[in-house]
Residue, then its C-alpha position, 0 to 999 in steps of 0.5 A: m104900664k102905658v102912658r095913657e094910664l097917667i094922662s092928666k086930662r087937664v090940658v092948660s094952654c095959651r095961644d102963641d100970640e098971648p103974653i107970657e103973663c098968660a102962662v104965668i097966671k094959668m100956671h098959678a091958677e091951675n097949680v101946674g108947672s107948664v103951659l102948652v102953647v097953641d096956634s090959632t088952629e089949636s095945634l101944639v106949637g110950643i111949651i113954656t115951663e116954670r123953669d123958663v119963666i124963672r129964667l125970663v124973669a131973671q133976664g128982665v124979659d117983659l112979661k107982655m111979650p108974646l109967648k111965640s117969642v120965648m116958648t120952646r118950639r121943639v116939643i118932646t111928646a109921647e103917645p098914649d100907648e107908649a110904655v111909661s119907661s119910654a116916657a121916662v127915658k125921654m124925660v131924662e135924656n131931654n132934661i124935661r119934667h112935662l111931656p105932652v101926650v099926642e094922639g092923631g096930631r091932637v094933645v090928649g093930656v100931659v104927664s109930669i115927671r112926678d106921674v112917671m116916678r109914681a108909676l115906676l115906683a108902684s110897679a117896682a118890686f120891693p122886698 
């Protein structure tokens, strides 16, 4: 099974110069656990997750700060034709739950650990 079969077409993003609260509001409104951060050209430059937001709130960070000051810049990605098992390995090795899917330098979707687990369980042979 390929990652393209799991892609959520709903890509939720904020610009890197927008405040952290943009990501928080969109996570809540869209019921997602991560927001992709893009620059003025709509290129992927980072990601912020629920775990990041919890850490920031616990540290007392002002949610008016721009996302570019707190986002994860080293974004782990997958390609649409990559095997789901390969995506799972990336997620486990990097301790992440959301994997942007990039094709030709453009984000085409996101897969979550829940998507990957469902696919792997569905393909497993249970007696």
